PADO-860443 format. One record per residue: residue in one letter; x, y, z of N, C-alpha, C, O, CB in turn. Coordinates in pm, whole numbers, padded with zeros to 5 digits, always signed. Glycine has a CB too. Example, Ala and Ser with C-alpha at 12.3 -4.5 7.8 and 13.67 -1.06 7.14 Angstrom:
<rs>
A+01319-00569+00780+01230-00450+00780+01320-00330+00780+01424-00332+00846+01131-00447+00905 S+01285-00225+00708+01367-00106+00714+01290+00003+00787+01341+00114+00804+01408-00060+00572 
</rs>
This chain:
<rs>
X+13357+09546+07206+13285+09425+07216+13145+09452+07265+13129+09524+07364+13356+09329+07305 X+13047+09399+07203+12909+09416+07244+12869+09333+07349+12902+09215+07356+12823+09396+07138 X+12790+09397+07442+12747+09321+07567+12638+09212+07524+12570+09229+07423+12682+09426+07682 X+12627+09111+07599+12523+09017+07563+12397+09070+07625+12403+09160+07709+12556+08872+07611 X+12279+09016+07586+12148+09052+07643+12143+09031+07785+12082+09112+07854+12039+08978+07581 X+12206+08922+07841+12205+08884+07986+12286+08987+08051+12243+09036+08156+12263+08738+08016 X+12394+09026+08005+12483+09141+08069+12410+09274+08078+12419+09347+08177+12617+09165+07983 X+12336+09303+07968+12261+09425+07965+12154+09426+08072+12135+09522+08147+12200+09444+07830 X+12080+09303+08074+11974+09300+08173+12024+09312+08315+11966+09381+08398+11897+09176+08159 X+12137+09241+08340+12207+09238+08478+12234+09391+08511+12210+09431+08624+12355+09145+08477 X+12281+09470+08422+12322+09598+08447+12192+09685+08480+12191+09763+08576+12403+09650+08324 X+12087+09668+08399+11958+09723+08416+11899+09693+08554+11852+09778+08629+11869+09673+08312 X+11909+09558+08577+11849+09511+08712+11922+09575+08832+11861+09620+08929+11858+09350+08727 X+12055+09577+08821+12129+09638+08936+12102+09774+08949+12101+09826+09061+12272+09621+08927 X+12081+09838+08848+12049+09994+08863+11908+10014+08913+11889+10111+08987+12062+10074+08720 X+11807+09934+08881+11666+09949+08906+11608+09888+09022+11499+09925+09064+11597+09904+08803 X+11677+09792+09080+11626+09714+09189+11589+09799+09307+11480+09786+09363+11724+09612+09229 X+11683+09890+09347+11660+09979+09466+11533+10064+09444+11442+10057+09527+11787+10076+09491 X+11522+10144+09333+11408+10229+09321+11273+10142+09306+11168+10184+09354+11430+10324+09198 X+11281+10029+09241+11162+09950+09224+11118+09894+09368+11000+09886+09399+11189+09831+09118 X+11224+09856+09454+11189+09799+09583+11125+09921+09669+11027+09900+09740+11323+09732+09657 X+11181+10040+09659+11123+10148+09741+10982+10177+09699+10898+10200+09785+11207+10274+09732 X+10951+10178+09566+10819+10200+09522+10726+10090+09572+10616+10116+09621+10816+10210+09372 X+10776+09961+09560+10697+09847+09617+10663+09863+09757+10550+09838+09799+10770+09721+09603 X+10766+09907+09837+10738+09929+09990+10625+10032+10004+10542+10016+10092+10874+09983+10072 X+10619+10128+09929+10519+10227+09938+10380+10167+09902+10280+10180+09973+10555+10345+09847 X+10383+10097+09777+10260+10034+09741+10198+09937+09841+10077+09932+09859+10281+09966+09620 X+10290+09857+09908+10254+09761+09989+10235+09811+10135+10205+09729+10222+10351+09657+09978 X+10251+09946+10165+10236+10007+10291+10334+09949+10390+10299+09924+10506+10096+09993+10339 X+10456+09929+10346+10558+09886+10429+10587+09732+10448+10677+09689+10520+10529+09943+10551 X+10503+09658+10378+10527+09506+10395+10649+09478+10301+10636+09464+10179+10389+09410+10352 X+10767+09470+10365+10895+09446+10290+10903+09313+10226+10961+09300+10119+11014+09459+10381 X+10848+09218+10284+10852+09083+10218+10771+09076+10088+10810+09019+09986+10799+08976+10315 X+10656+09139+10100+10577+09143+09976+10634+09234+09876+10624+09209+09756+10437+09184+10003 X+10702+09352+09926+10774+09436+09826+10885+09370+09759+10910+09392+09640+10826+09556+09888 X+10956+09282+09838+11068+09196+09769+11009+09102+09667+11066+09084+09560+11150+09108+09876 X+10902+09045+09697+10838+08950+09597+10786+09020+09472+10794+08970+09360+10721+08875+09663 X+10730+09141+09499+10682+09226+09376+10795+09263+09289+10788+09251+09167+10609+09360+09419 X+10908+09312+09355+11027+09356+09292+11083+09239+09208+11115+09255+09090+11128+09406+09397 X+11094+09120+09274+11146+09001+09193+11052+08960+09076+11098+08924+08967+11164+08876+09288 X+10921+08968+09103+10832+08928+08988+10840+09041+08880+10835+09007+08762+10676+08906+09037 X+10852+09165+08910+10881+09262+08800+10997+09240+08728+10989+09243+08605+10890+09389+08846 X+11114+09216+08788+11236+09185+08722+11230+09064+08640+11288+09057+08531+11341+09173+08817 X+11158+08966+08691+11137+08837+08605+11060+08868+08481+11096+08818+08375+11059+08723+08684 X+10956+08949+08489+10875+08982+08370+10958+09065+08276+10950+09045+08154+10745+09058+08408 X+11038+09158+08328+11129+09239+08245+11220+09144+08178+11237+09153+08057+11209+09347+08327 X+11278+09055+08246+11378+08960+08180+11318+08890+08062+11381+08876+07957+11429+08853+08280 X+11189+08842+08081+11118+08755+07982+11100+08848+07859+11095+08790+07750+10970+08696+08042 X+11089+08973+07859+11069+09052+07740+11186+09133+07707+11171+09220+07621+10954+09138+07753 X+11311+09115+07768+11425+09189+07749+11474+09187+07609+11537+09284+07568+11525+09145+07838 X+11450+09078+07526+11483+09082+07390+11413+09186+07309+11462+09229+07205+11458+08956+07334 X+11306+09225+07353+11221+09325+07283+11233+09459+07340+11153+09548+07312+11078+09286+07287 X+11343+09477+07427+11356+09608+07506+11390+09721+07408+11367+09837+07440+11471+09597+07622 X+11446+09692+07288+11472+09802+07200+11347+09877+07155+11357+09994+07118+11545+09754+07084 X+11236+09817+07155+11109+09878+07115+11056+09963+07232+10973+10051+07209+11004+09768+07074 X+11102+09941+07356+11056+10020+07463+11140+10145+07481+11262+10139+07499+11054+09940+07587 X+11074+10252+07476+11147+10386+07477+11221+10404+07612+11339+10440+07612+11042+10510+07456 X+11153+10378+07728+11209+10398+07857+11189+10278+07942+11086+10264+08009+11152+10517+07921 X+11286+10190+07940+11280+10062+08011+11252+10086+08171+11175+10015+08235+11420+09983+07987 X+11319+10185+08220+11299+10212+08366+11151+10243+08399+11093+10191+08494+11388+10333+08411 X+11090+10337+08307+10952+10368+08330+10868+10246+08311+10777+10222+08390+10907+10478+08239 X+10894+10169+08210+10814+10047+08182+10825+09951+08298+10723+09888+08329+10861+09978+08052 X+10936+09934+08363+10946+09852+08482+10869+09897+08602+10823+09818+08684+11081+09842+08518 X+10856+10037+08608+10768+10090+08715+10616+10053+08691+10538+10020+08781+10785+10247+08722 X+10584+10063+08552+10446+10022+08515+10428+09870+08553+10331+09833+08619+10418+10048+08356 X+10522+09786+08510+10512+09643+08541+10486+09619+08680+10403+09537+08719+10632+09569+08503 X+10567+09702+08766+10554+09683+08912+10412+09725+08962+10355+09661+09051+10666+09767+08987 X+10363+09820+08911+10222+09869+08961+10125+09772+08909+10035+09738+08985+10181+10020+08911 X+10130+09725+08797+10038+09622+08741+10051+09487+08819+09955+09411+08834+10069+09599+08587 X+10170+09463+08865+10201+09336+08936+10127+09349+09079+10062+09257+09128+10369+09314+08952 X+10143+09462+09132+10079+09498+09267+09933+09493+09253+09866+09430+09334+10122+09640+09319 X+09881+09556+09157+09722+09547+09139+09678+09418+09120+09577+09383+09180+09669+09625+09023 X+09741+09333+09038+09694+09193+09014+09710+09109+09138+09631+09016+09157+09772+09127+08898 X+09812+09138+09229+09833+09070+09352+09711+09112+09447+09657+09026+09517+09980+09107+09414 X+09671+09232+09447+09563+09275+09538+09429+09210+09507+09343+09197+09595+09547+09426+09531 X+09412+09170+09380+09288+09110+09332+09273+08969+09379+09163+08915+09388+09281+09113+09182 X+09387+08908+09411+09384+08767+09455+09324+08759+09597+09332+08854+09676+09531+08703+09453 X+09266+08648+09624+09195+08626+09751+09295+08625+09861+09260+08669+09971+09114+08494+09749 X+09420+08578+09844+09514+08563+09955+09580+08702+09982+09661+08714+10074+09623+08451+09921 X+09548+08801+09905+09617+08930+09921+09576+08995+10055+09643+09090+10096+09583+09026+09800 X+09469+08950+10126+09419+09016+10243+09482+08956+10364+09461+09001+10477+09269+09008+10251 X+09562+08850+10340+09634+08788+10450+09759+08874+10490+09836+08913+10403+09678+08643+10408 X+09778+08901+10613+09886+08986+10656+09928+08954+10798+09850+08972+10891+09845+09129+10644 X+10044+08909+10816+10102+08880+10952+10106+09016+11036+10139+09122+10984+10253+08816+10937 X+10074+09005+11160+10077+09115+11253+10163+09087+11365+10197+08971+11390+09943+09148+11301 X+10203+09186+11437+10277+09172+11564+10417+09135+11549+10475+09080+11643+10214+09073+11649 X+10478+09159+11438+10617+09119+11420+10703+09252+11417+10658+09358+11374+10637+09031+11285 X+10820+09236+11462+10910+09344+11452+10978+09352+11313+10993+09248+11249+11013+09332+11560 X+11018+09468+11264+11087+09477+11138+11215+09398+11131+11276+09381+11237+11115+09615+11109 X+11264+09349+11022+11384+09275+11008+11504+09370+11030+11610+09320+11066+11389+09207+10869 X+11494+09491+11011+11615+09580+11025+11568+09713+11086+11451+09752+11076+11688+09606+10881 X+11668+09782+11150+11637+09911+11208+11611+10012+11109+11656+09995+10995+11741+09955+11293 X+11544+10118+11138+11514+10225+11049+11646+10298+11018+11743+10286+11093+11407+10322+11110 X+11650+10375+10906+11761+10442+10868+11791+10562+10957+11700+10621+11015+11746+10481+10732 X+11918+10597+10969+11944+10714+11056+11886+10841+10993+11885+10859+10871+12096+10732+11082 X+11840+10926+11082+11787+11052+11031+11645+11038+10991+11588+11141+10954+11867+11102+10913 X+11583+10936+10994+11442+10913+10960+11355+10912+11092+11404+10867+11196+11427+10775+10879 X+11238+10957+11086+11153+10952+11207+11068+10830+11194+10990+10826+11099+11066+11082+11225 X+11073+10731+11277+11001+10608+11271+10847+10635+11283+10766+10580+11208+11052+10513+11382 X+10814+10717+11378+10677+10758+11395+10610+10815+11278+10501+10768+11244+10670+10851+11498 X+10667+10915+11209+10634+10967+11084+10613+10858+10979+10506+10847+10919+10739+11060+11042 X+10709+10785+10961+10714+10678+10863+10590+10582+10884+10515+10555+10790+10851+10599+10877 X+10573+10532+11009+10460+10442+11036+10325+10510+11017+10232+10446+10970+10471+10388+11177 X+10311+10641+11055+10185+10708+11030+10154+10718+10885+10039+10703+10845+10185+10843+11089 X+10264+10746+10798+10234+10768+10662+10210+10635+10597+10126+10629+10507+10345+10843+10594 X+10277+10523+10636+10247+10384+10581+10115+10341+10625+10046+10282+10542+10350+10279+10624 X+10071+10361+10742+09934+10324+10793+09832+10404+10707+09733+10345+10664+09916+10360+10953 X+09852+10525+10683+09756+10611+10610+09750+10557+10461+09642+10550+10403+09801+10769+10616 X+09863+10522+10404+09869+10458+10263+09788+10336+10266+09704+10312+10180+10016+10421+10216 X+09816+10253+10375+09736+10123+10378+09597+10136+10383+09530+10038+10349+09770+10042+10489 X+09535+10246+10422+09399+10275+10431+09338+10311+10293+09216+10310+10275+09381+10384+10529 X+09416+10339+10208+09367+10364+10073+09332+10242+09991+09384+10134+10019+09467+10438+10001 X+09246+10252+09892+09216+10150+09795+09339+10128+09712+09413+10223+09685+09095+10186+09709 X+09364+10003+09668+09488+09973+09594+09512+10070+09470+09626+10110+09446+09482+09825+09545 X+09408+10105+09396+09436+10186+09282+09460+10336+09321+09534+10408+09253+09320+10174+09183 X+09396+10378+09430+09419+10510+09492+09569+10514+09540+09640+10612+09519+09316+10536+09614 X+09609+10409+09604+09744+10407+09657+09846+10406+09535+09948+10475+09541+09765+10279+09754 X+09820+10332+09430+09904+10335+09313+09918+10473+09259+10028+10520+09230+09851+10244+09209 X+09796+10545+09243+09799+10691+09192+09886+10767+09277+09970+10841+09225+09660+10760+09191 X+09874+10756+09415+09947+10845+09502+10106+10817+09484+10189+10907+09471+09899+10823+09655 X+10132+10687+09485+10279+10654+09462+10336+10699+09334+10444+10758+09329+10301+10509+09470 X+10261+10670+09227+10313+10717+09101+10315+10863+09077+10412+10913+09020+10240+10659+08999 X+10211+10936+09118+10216+11084+09101+10305+11154+09192+10378+11243+09147+10085+11140+09117 X+10305+11119+09330+10386+11203+09422+10509+11142+09473+10592+11213+09529+10307+11242+09535 X+10529+11006+09457+10654+10950+09501+10743+10933+09378+10863+10958+09384+10631+10816+09576 X+10685+10892+09270+10761+10857+09142+10768+10991+09059+10847+11003+08965+10684+10733+09053 X+10679+11094+09098+10686+11225+09035+10639+11210+08885+10692+11280+08799+10836+11285+09045 X+10547+11127+08854+10502+11111+08718+10388+11213+08688+10317+11260+08777+10454+10965+08694 X+10377+11243+08565+10271+11329+08525+10126+11257+08533+10119+11136+08558+10302+11379+08381 X+10025+11327+08514+09895+11271+08516+09878+11176+08399+09817+11070+08412+09791+11379+08514 X+09935+11215+08282+09920+11134+08160+10005+11007+08174+09957+10902+08133+09964+11216+08033 X+10124+11008+08228+10209+10897+08253+10135+10797+08351+10127+10676+08327+10346+10947+08313 X+10087+10850+08451+10021+10768+08552+09893+10698+08495+09866+10582+08525+09985+10856+08674 X+09812+10779+08406+09707+10719+08347+09746+10607+08260+09682+10502+08262+09634+10813+08278 X+09849+10625+08182+09893+10520+08087+09943+10400+08169+09914+10288+08128+10006+10573+07989 X+10013+10415+08277+10062+10297+08356+09944+10220+08415+09949+10097+08425+10160+10342+08471 X+09840+10291+08455+09716+10221+08521+09612+10186+08414+09511+10125+08449+09645+10318+08633 X+09629+10220+08289+09529+10193+08188+09388+10265+08226+09281+10205+08223+09511+10034+08175 X+09400+10397+08262+09270+10463+08291+09290+10607+08226+09400+10641+08182+09233+10469+08459 X+09181+10688+08222+09193+10808+08174+09256+10912+08270+09261+10891+08391+09069+10844+08131 X+09305+11026+08211+09363+11130+08290+09272+11182+08385+09314+11210+08497+09411+11234+08211 X+09138+11200+08352+09032+11235+08452+09027+11141+08563+09018+11183+08678+08896+11240+08389 X+09034+11019+08538+09027+10919+08651+09142+10930+08747+09129+10913+08868+09025+10776+08596 X+09261+10960+08685+09381+10983+08782+09364+11102+08860+09398+11101+08979+09516+10997+08709 X+09310+11216+08801+09288+11347+08882+09190+11319+08996+09208+11357+09112+09228+11469+08787 X+09079+11244+08951+08973+11220+09053+09030+11138+09162+09011+11173+09278+08847+11150+08993 X+09102+11028+09135+09160+10948+09236+09261+11016+09318+09271+10994+09439+09216+10834+09179 X+09342+11104+09250+09431+11183+09337+09369+11270+09442+09408+11277+09559+09511+11266+09254 X+09262+11341+09386+09196+11433+09485+09125+11347+09602+09132+11383+09720+09084+11528+09408 X+09063+11241+09565+08997+11144+09669+09110+11097+09756+09096+11110+09877+08919+11013+09599 X+09222+11043+09708+09320+10980+09793+09375+11086+09883+09381+11059+10003+09432+10912+09713 X+09416+11204+09840+09476+11308+09912+09379+11348+10024+09419+11361+10139+09510+11427+09819 X+09250+11366+09989+09155+11403+10093+09151+11293+10200+09148+11325+10318+09012+11427+10034 X+09152+11170+10164+09139+11057+10261+09270+11068+10360+09264+11059+10482+09133+10906+10178 X+09383+11089+10287+09504+11096+10361+09502+11215+10467+09540+11199+10584+09619+11111+10262 X+09455+11333+10417+09443+11444+10509+09357+11417+10623+09392+11451+10736+09395+11559+10442 X+09244+11356+10598+09153+11327+10698+09210+11224+10808+09195+11241+10929+09031+11275+10631 X+09276+11117+10749+09333+11029+10843+09452+11072+10922+09473+11027+11035+09364+10919+10779 X+09534+11165+10857+09652+11212+10929+09621+11332+11012+09679+11351+11119+09763+11244+10833 X+09519+11422+10958+09478+11533+11037+09591+11619+11086+09676+11659+11007+09403+11486+11149 X+09594+11650+11212+09711+11725+11268+09825+11642+11307+09932+11691+11343+09672+11803+11385 X+09803+11504+11300+09916+11413+11333+10040+11439+11258+10149+11445+11316+09878+11274+11309 X+10025+11455+11118+10138+11465+11032+10220+11589+11067+10343+11588+11068+10093+11467+10887 X+10144+11702+11096+10216+11816+11129+10294+11815+11267+10402+11871+11280+10122+11926+11125 X+10232+11750+11364+10302+11715+11488+10418+11623+11472+10521+11645+11535+10209+11654+11582 X+10409+11518+11389+10522+11425+11372+10635+11497+11294+10752+11474+11322+10475+11293+11297 X+10600+11584+11195+10700+11638+11118+10784+11744+11190+10896+11774+11150+10640+11691+10999 X+10727+11800+11297+10789+11914+11374+10888+11857+11452+10989+11925+11471+10693+11994+11463 X+10879+11737+11505+10966+11676+11604+11110+11700+11562+11202+11657+11630+10937+11525+11621 
</rs>
């Protein structure tokens, strides 16, 4: 018996929600609420075009592209600069992770321009090639390489010796 489109989408959404959310958390520099919103928006957009999914070669990669584009369009909004401060996270960190290292990395990512942050997340977290990243962001491969070099230099400057000290603990 053939699955209905809704069942196929539910299966896809169940499998991709976790990876999309993790990428969204990195893009938003740890803002879990915004990451949830971006993930939900991405899945909503994917559902709207799910009937045409047969023409999409890799729906998972396309969903990542939709997530990045949704993030970048959110950053262009005037309200994107609003951010609550001084609140504790909703849940404890995972066992085996170093909260100080995580906070240092998320703070350093937050200091990058949105497109630079998107390049870093796609290239080094999602392990995409320069060409795949360029296609997702609608820029040239040279622009991705330039942004990668600039973003990594900024991260090195901001983290300095701090990253090595935190990672040794």
